[in-house]
VMD Tcl script that builds the backbone (N, CA, C; Angstrom):
set m [mol new atoms 330]
animate dup $m
set s [atomselect $m all]
$s set {name element resname resid chain x y z} {
  {N N MET 1 A 108.477 117.242 148.387}
  {CA C MET 1 A 109.823 116.840 148.027}
  {C C MET 1 A 109.816 115.515 147.251}
  {N N ARG 2 A 109.011 114.561 147.742}
  {CA C ARG 2 A 108.920 113.276 147.040}
  {C C ARG 2 A 108.402 113.473 145.620}
  {N N THR 3 A 107.427 114.333 145.465}
  {CA C THR 3 A 106.863 114.588 144.142}
  {C C THR 3 A 107.924 115.153 143.216}
  {N N LEU 4 A 108.766 116.035 143.734}
  {CA C LEU 4 A 109.828 116.634 142.937}
  {C C LEU 4 A 110.840 115.566 142.516}
  {N N ILE 5 A 111.237 114.708 143.439}
  {CA C ILE 5 A 112.205 113.641 143.144}
  {C C ILE 5 A 111.610 112.653 142.144}
  {N N LEU 6 A 110.352 112.268 142.359}
  {CA C LEU 6 A 109.693 111.339 141.452}
  {C C LEU 6 A 109.562 111.950 140.056}
  {N N GLY 7 A 109.185 113.196 139.979}
  {CA C GLY 7 A 109.070 113.878 138.691}
  {C C GLY 7 A 110.403 113.938 137.974}
  {N N PHE 8 A 111.473 114.232 138.711}
  {CA C PHE 8 A 112.805 114.299 138.122}
  {C C PHE 8 A 113.238 112.919 137.630}
  {N N ALA 9 A 112.938 111.873 138.398}
  {CA C ALA 9 A 113.294 110.506 138.001}
  {C C ALA 9 A 112.540 110.106 136.726}
  {N N LEU 10 A 111.257 110.453 136.633}
  {CA C LEU 10 A 110.495 110.158 135.425}
  {C C LEU 10 A 111.051 110.918 134.232}
  {N N PHE 11 A 111.452 112.166 134.452}
  {CA C PHE 11 A 112.048 112.973 133.392}
  {C C PHE 11 A 113.330 112.315 132.882}
  {N N LEU 12 A 114.200 111.869 133.790}
  {CA C LEU 12 A 115.448 111.219 133.390}
  {C C LEU 12 A 115.175 109.925 132.631}
  {N N GLY 13 A 114.185 109.163 133.067}
  {CA C GLY 13 A 113.837 107.918 132.387}
  {C C GLY 13 A 113.342 108.182 130.977}
  {N N ALA 14 A 112.520 109.199 130.805}
  {CA C ALA 14 A 112.008 109.542 129.479}
  {C C ALA 14 A 113.130 110.015 128.574}
  {N N GLU 15 A 114.067 110.777 129.117}
  {CA C GLU 15 A 115.209 111.241 128.330}
  {C C GLU 15 A 116.080 110.062 127.896}
  {N N ALA 16 A 116.260 109.093 128.768}
  {CA C ALA 16 A 117.079 107.922 128.423}
  {C C ALA 16 A 116.429 107.121 127.301}
  {N N VAL 17 A 115.113 106.970 127.361}
  {CA C VAL 17 A 114.405 106.242 126.312}
  {C C VAL 17 A 114.488 107.003 124.999}
  {N N ALA 18 A 114.330 108.312 125.046}
  {CA C ALA 18 A 114.375 109.115 123.831}
  {C C ALA 18 A 115.771 109.108 123.206}
  {N N ALA 19 A 116.799 109.003 124.024}
  {CA C ALA 19 A 118.176 109.029 123.526}
  {C C ALA 19 A 118.659 107.661 123.063}
  {N N ALA 20 A 117.941 106.589 123.398}
  {CA C ALA 20 A 118.365 105.237 123.015}
  {C C ALA 20 A 118.265 105.080 121.510}
  {N N PRO 21 A 119.236 104.384 120.905}
  {CA C PRO 21 A 119.171 104.178 119.452}
  {C C PRO 21 A 118.005 103.277 119.085}
  {N N ALA 22 A 117.399 103.549 117.965}
  {CA C ALA 22 A 116.281 102.731 117.502}
  {C C ALA 22 A 116.800 101.366 117.069}
  {N N LEU 23 A 116.026 100.346 117.351}
  {CA C LEU 23 A 116.407 98.996 116.944}
  {C C LEU 23 A 116.166 98.848 115.449}
  {N N ALA 24 A 117.072 98.174 114.777}
  {CA C ALA 24 A 116.924 97.934 113.347}
  {C C ALA 24 A 115.773 96.959 113.123}
  {N N PRO 25 A 114.952 97.194 112.107}
  {CA C PRO 25 A 113.857 96.265 111.847}
  {C C PRO 25 A 114.392 94.896 111.442}
  {N N ALA 26 A 113.663 93.877 111.816}
  {CA C ALA 26 A 114.075 92.503 111.494}
  {C C ALA 26 A 113.832 92.232 110.014}
  {N N PRO 27 A 114.648 91.362 109.422}
  {CA C PRO 27 A 114.402 90.993 108.023}
  {C C PRO 27 A 113.030 90.336 107.882}
  {N N ARG 28 A 112.428 90.518 106.754}
  {CA C ARG 28 A 111.144 89.921 106.435}
  {C C ARG 28 A 111.386 88.502 105.937}
  {N N GLN 29 A 110.675 87.521 106.481}
  {CA C GLN 29 A 110.840 86.127 106.081}
  {C C GLN 29 A 109.881 85.790 104.937}
  {N N VAL 30 A 110.404 85.174 103.886}
  {CA C VAL 30 A 109.615 84.783 102.726}
  {C C VAL 30 A 109.743 83.267 102.561}
  {N N ALA 31 A 108.621 82.615 102.328}
  {CA C ALA 31 A 108.618 81.161 102.137}
  {C C ALA 31 A 109.138 80.819 100.743}
  {N N ILE 32 A 110.041 79.834 100.705}
  {CA C ILE 32 A 110.560 79.336 99.431}
  {C C ILE 32 A 110.423 77.813 99.416}
  {N N TYR 33 A 110.462 77.234 98.218}
  {CA C TYR 33 A 110.390 75.784 98.088}
  {C C TYR 33 A 111.334 75.345 96.976}
  {N N ASN 34 A 112.157 74.352 97.272}
  {CA C ASN 34 A 113.104 73.823 96.297}
  {C C ASN 34 A 112.496 72.595 95.634}
  {N N ASP 35 A 111.989 72.786 94.417}
  {CA C ASP 35 A 111.369 71.698 93.667}
  {C C ASP 35 A 112.313 71.173 92.577}
  {N N SER 36 A 113.615 71.385 92.773}
  {CA C SER 36 A 114.597 70.911 91.790}
  {C C SER 36 A 115.188 69.575 92.253}
  {N N ASP 37 A 116.109 69.049 91.461}
  {CA C ASP 37 A 116.775 67.793 91.806}
  {C C ASP 37 A 118.090 68.017 92.535}
  {N N PHE 38 A 118.375 69.269 92.902}
  {CA C PHE 38 A 119.643 69.616 93.548}
  {C C PHE 38 A 119.384 70.556 94.717}
  {N N ALA 39 A 120.268 70.513 95.711}
  {CA C ALA 39 A 120.130 71.404 96.869}
  {C C ALA 39 A 120.353 72.853 96.447}
  {N N LEU 40 A 119.530 73.741 96.982}
  {CA C LEU 40 A 119.674 75.171 96.740}
  {C C LEU 40 A 120.678 75.688 97.786}
  {N N VAL 41 A 121.834 76.120 97.333}
  {CA C VAL 41 A 122.909 76.478 98.266}
  {C C VAL 41 A 123.120 77.980 98.425}
  {N N GLN 42 A 122.576 78.763 97.502}
  {CA C GLN 42 A 122.717 80.212 97.613}
  {C C GLN 42 A 121.511 80.875 96.957}
  {N N LEU 43 A 121.002 81.911 97.606}
  {CA C LEU 43 A 119.907 82.694 97.046}
  {C C LEU 43 A 120.249 84.159 97.229}
  {N N GLN 44 A 120.339 84.866 96.112}
  {CA C GLN 44 A 120.721 86.271 96.141}
  {C C GLN 44 A 119.589 87.129 95.573}
  {N N ALA 45 A 119.588 88.407 95.973}
  {CA C ALA 45 A 118.576 89.345 95.486}
  {C C ALA 45 A 119.241 90.665 95.134}
  {N N ARG 46 A 118.557 91.403 94.265}
  {CA C ARG 46 A 119.003 92.748 93.902}
  {C C ARG 46 A 117.768 93.538 93.473}
  {N N ALA 47 A 117.926 94.839 93.459}
  {CA C ALA 47 A 116.866 95.678 92.908}
  {C C ALA 47 A 116.719 95.329 91.432}
  {N N PRO 48 A 115.504 95.322 90.903}
  {CA C PRO 48 A 115.309 94.941 89.499}
  {C C PRO 48 A 116.165 95.763 88.538}
  {N N LYS 49 A 116.720 95.078 87.571}
  {CA C LYS 49 A 117.494 95.676 86.472}
  {C C LYS 49 A 118.754 96.409 86.929}
  {N N THR 50 A 119.315 95.987 88.048}
  {CA C THR 50 A 120.604 96.535 88.478}
  {C C THR 50 A 121.651 95.450 88.303}
  {N N LYS 51 A 122.918 95.814 88.363}
  {CA C LYS 51 A 123.996 94.854 88.095}
  {C C LYS 51 A 124.361 93.967 89.296}
  {N N PRO 52 A 124.810 94.531 90.416}
  {CA C PRO 52 A 125.338 93.634 91.454}
  {C C PRO 52 A 124.235 92.907 92.228}
  {N N TRP 53 A 124.534 91.669 92.573}
  {CA C TRP 53 A 123.648 90.916 93.475}
  {C C TRP 53 A 124.036 91.345 94.884}
  {N N THR 54 A 123.210 92.174 95.514}
  {CA C THR 54 A 123.606 92.847 96.747}
  {C C THR 54 A 123.178 92.161 98.033}
  {N N PHE 55 A 122.223 91.249 97.981}
  {CA C PHE 55 A 121.720 90.636 99.211}
  {C C PHE 55 A 121.846 89.120 99.146}
  {N N GLU 56 A 122.369 88.516 100.208}
  {CA C GLU 56 A 122.411 87.059 100.359}
  {C C GLU 56 A 121.268 86.691 101.302}
  {N N LEU 57 A 120.339 85.865 100.843}
  {CA C LEU 57 A 119.101 85.631 101.580}
  {C C LEU 57 A 119.075 84.376 102.439}
  {N N LEU 58 A 119.969 83.426 102.197}
  {CA C LEU 58 A 119.961 82.178 102.981}
  {C C LEU 58 A 120.997 82.167 104.090}
  {N N GLY 59 A 121.945 83.085 104.053}
  {CA C GLY 59 A 123.023 83.056 105.038}
  {C C GLY 59 A 123.847 81.794 104.866}
  {N N LYS 60 A 124.095 81.080 105.939}
  {CA C LYS 60 A 124.899 79.853 105.884}
  {C C LYS 60 A 124.039 78.605 105.663}
  {N N HIS 61 A 122.774 78.800 105.395}
  {CA C HIS 61 A 121.849 77.673 105.243}
  {C C HIS 61 A 121.702 77.273 103.783}
  {N N SER 62 A 121.143 76.102 103.566}
  {CA C SER 62 A 120.782 75.647 102.232}
  {C C SER 62 A 119.379 75.040 102.332}
  {N N VAL 63 A 118.779 74.794 101.174}
  {CA C VAL 63 A 117.437 74.195 101.136}
  {C C VAL 63 A 117.548 72.908 100.327}
  {N N GLY 64 A 117.280 71.793 100.973}
  {CA C GLY 64 A 117.423 70.490 100.337}
  {C C GLY 64 A 116.393 70.233 99.245}
  {N N VAL 65 A 116.609 69.167 98.510}
  {CA C VAL 65 A 115.720 68.757 97.427}
  {C C VAL 65 A 114.332 68.463 97.993}
  {N N GLY 66 A 113.316 69.084 97.378}
  {CA C GLY 66 A 111.940 68.853 97.813}
  {C C GLY 66 A 111.622 69.408 99.181}
  {N N ARG 67 A 112.368 70.400 99.627}
  {CA C ARG 67 A 112.201 70.937 100.974}
  {C C ARG 67 A 111.763 72.402 100.936}
  {N N PRO 68 A 110.987 72.806 101.952}
  {CA C PRO 68 A 110.666 74.226 102.089}
  {C C PRO 68 A 111.783 74.935 102.845}
  {N N GLY 69 A 111.800 76.240 102.747}
  {CA C GLY 69 A 112.772 77.028 103.480}
  {C C GLY 69 A 112.274 78.448 103.652}
  {N N LYS 70 A 113.094 79.262 104.290}
  {CA C LYS 70 A 112.781 80.674 104.498}
  {C C LYS 70 A 113.939 81.507 103.978}
  {N N ALA 71 A 113.601 82.585 103.317}
  {CA C ALA 71 A 114.595 83.545 102.844}
  {C C ALA 71 A 114.411 84.826 103.640}
  {N N ALA 72 A 115.504 85.377 104.130}
  {CA C ALA 72 A 115.462 86.614 104.918}
  {C C ALA 72 A 115.628 87.802 103.986}
  {N N MET 73 A 114.519 88.425 103.627}
  {CA C MET 73 A 114.550 89.580 102.738}
  {C C MET 73 A 115.045 90.799 103.511}
  {N N PRO 74 A 115.667 91.732 102.819}
  {CA C PRO 74 A 116.130 92.943 103.496}
  {C C PRO 74 A 114.948 93.687 104.135}
  {N N PRO 75 A 115.163 94.296 105.305}
  {CA C PRO 75 A 114.079 95.051 105.930}
  {C C PRO 75 A 113.721 96.263 105.079}
  {N N GLY 76 A 112.499 96.693 105.188}
  {CA C GLY 76 A 112.060 97.865 104.448}
  {C C GLY 76 A 110.756 97.607 103.735}
  {N N THR 77 A 110.381 98.538 102.895}
  {CA C THR 77 A 109.085 98.460 102.223}
  {C C THR 77 A 109.198 98.016 100.771}
  {N N VAL 78 A 110.405 97.762 100.286}
  {CA C VAL 78 A 110.586 97.313 98.907}
  {C C VAL 78 A 110.094 95.870 98.793}
  {N N CYS 79 A 109.308 95.603 97.765}
  {CA C CYS 79 A 108.751 94.264 97.584}
  {C C CYS 79 A 109.312 93.528 96.370}
  {N N VAL 80 A 109.676 94.247 95.330}
  {CA C VAL 80 A 110.050 93.610 94.068}
  {C C VAL 80 A 111.567 93.493 93.957}
  {N N TYR 81 A 112.024 92.261 93.726}
  {CA C TYR 81 A 113.455 91.968 93.601}
  {C C TYR 81 A 113.671 90.997 92.450}
  {N N ASP 82 A 114.860 91.039 91.859}
  {CA C ASP 82 A 115.335 89.962 91.002}
  {C C ASP 82 A 115.998 88.950 91.936}
  {N N LEU 83 A 115.785 87.662 91.689}
  {CA C LEU 83 A 116.359 86.606 92.525}
  {C C LEU 83 A 117.259 85.711 91.683}
  {N N LEU 84 A 118.343 85.244 92.290}
  {CA C LEU 84 A 119.258 84.310 91.640}
  {C C LEU 84 A 119.518 83.151 92.595}
  {N N ALA 85 A 119.043 81.964 92.195}
  {CA C ALA 85 A 119.255 80.749 92.982}
  {C C ALA 85 A 120.423 79.976 92.389}
  {N N THR 86 A 121.323 79.503 93.253}
  {CA C THR 86 A 122.447 78.667 92.832}
  {C C THR 86 A 122.296 77.307 93.509}
  {N N PHE 87 A 122.436 76.247 92.708}
  {CA C PHE 87 A 122.254 74.888 93.206}
  {C C PHE 87 A 123.596 74.188 93.341}
  {N N ASP 88 A 123.611 73.075 94.094}
  {CA C ASP 88 A 124.891 72.421 94.405}
  {C C ASP 88 A 125.566 71.774 93.197}
  {N N ASP 89 A 124.884 71.638 92.074}
  {CA C ASP 89 A 125.540 71.135 90.862}
  {C C ASP 89 A 126.104 72.285 90.031}
  {N N GLY 90 A 125.935 73.527 90.497}
  {CA C GLY 90 A 126.490 74.689 89.822}
  {C C GLY 90 A 125.518 75.443 88.927}
  {N N HIS 91 A 124.377 74.851 88.610}
  {CA C HIS 91 A 123.452 75.592 87.736}
  {C C HIS 91 A 122.739 76.684 88.537}
  {N N ARG 92 A 122.265 77.687 87.791}
  {CA C ARG 92 A 121.611 78.835 88.414}
  {C C ARG 92 A 120.246 79.053 87.779}
  {N N GLN 93 A 119.351 79.589 88.569}
  {CA C GLN 93 A 118.024 79.957 88.084}
  {C C GLN 93 A 117.758 81.399 88.475}
  {N N GLN 94 A 117.430 82.212 87.499}
  {CA C GLN 94 A 117.156 83.622 87.738}
  {C C GLN 94 A 115.654 83.869 87.602}
  {N N MET 95 A 115.102 84.605 88.552}
  {CA C MET 95 A 113.693 85.009 88.504}
  {C C MET 95 A 113.680 86.534 88.573}
  {N N LEU 96 A 113.042 87.172 87.610}
  {CA C LEU 96 A 113.061 88.629 87.528}
  {C C LEU 96 A 111.772 89.245 88.061}
  {N N ALA 97 A 111.928 90.388 88.724}
  {CA C ALA 97 A 110.799 91.191 89.215}
  {C C ALA 97 A 109.806 90.370 90.037}
  {N N VAL 98 A 110.312 89.680 91.054}
  {CA C VAL 98 A 109.472 88.859 91.927}
  {C C VAL 98 A 108.913 89.730 93.046}
  {N N ASN 99 A 107.600 89.697 93.222}
  {CA C ASN 99 A 106.967 90.443 94.312}
  {C C ASN 99 A 107.057 89.593 95.578}
  {N N THR 100 A 107.986 89.932 96.453}
  {CA C THR 100 A 108.225 89.144 97.663}
  {C C THR 100 A 107.239 89.476 98.782}
  {N N CYS 101 A 106.394 90.485 98.587}
  {CA C CYS 101 A 105.380 90.827 99.586}
  {C C CYS 101 A 104.073 90.072 99.335}
  {N N LYS 102 A 103.933 89.502 98.163}
  {CA C LYS 102 A 102.732 88.759 97.806}
  {C C LYS 102 A 102.695 87.459 98.604}
  {N N ALA 103 A 101.524 87.133 99.117}
  {CA C ALA 103 A 101.378 85.904 99.898}
  {C C ALA 103 A 101.666 84.689 99.019}
  {N N GLY 104 A 102.231 83.667 99.616}
  {CA C GLY 104 A 102.522 82.453 98.886}
  {C C GLY 104 A 103.976 82.065 98.997}
  {N N THR 105 A 104.331 81.007 98.303}
  {CA C THR 105 A 105.674 80.451 98.342}
  {C C THR 105 A 106.360 80.665 96.994}
  {N N ILE 106 A 107.618 81.073 97.037}
  {CA C ILE 106 A 108.404 81.222 95.823}
  {C C ILE 106 A 109.026 79.853 95.530}
  {N N LYS 107 A 108.721 79.319 94.373}
  {CA C LYS 107 A 109.127 77.953 94.029}
  {C C LYS 107 A 110.264 77.965 93.026}
  {N N PHE 108 A 111.314 77.222 93.334}
  {CA C PHE 108 A 112.467 77.068 92.444}
  {C C PHE 108 A 112.454 75.653 91.902}
  {N N SER 109 A 112.492 75.528 90.574}
  {CA C SER 109 A 112.503 74.205 89.947}
  {C C SER 109 A 113.384 74.252 88.715}
  {N N ARG 110 A 113.699 73.110 88.187}
  {CA C ARG 110 A 114.569 73.055 87.017}
  {C C ARG 110 A 113.792 72.779 85.774}
}
mol reanalyze $m
mol bondsrecalc $m
mol representation Tube
mol addrep $m
């Protein structure tokens, strides 16, 4: 009887795990460095050669002058993005077809 109850309990536990929704993968963190004379206040990404800037990578954060930071890339296996950095003086820097999976730091400068 105990074996039957234990087997049934294990079966229910396995069913609960199988029915649980999968957790969304965490964003991939990419190292960035602000080598400009102005704070980097917004960093956006999009698939190469598309129109809308679809991803905001800094959230509510900014990267100060001469400071390193992290950009939260969208989860998934896509590596190449166009990037648009906006600085606190209003100027923008666009980088096209950046491989964000490549080791190293993405450097923004003026």
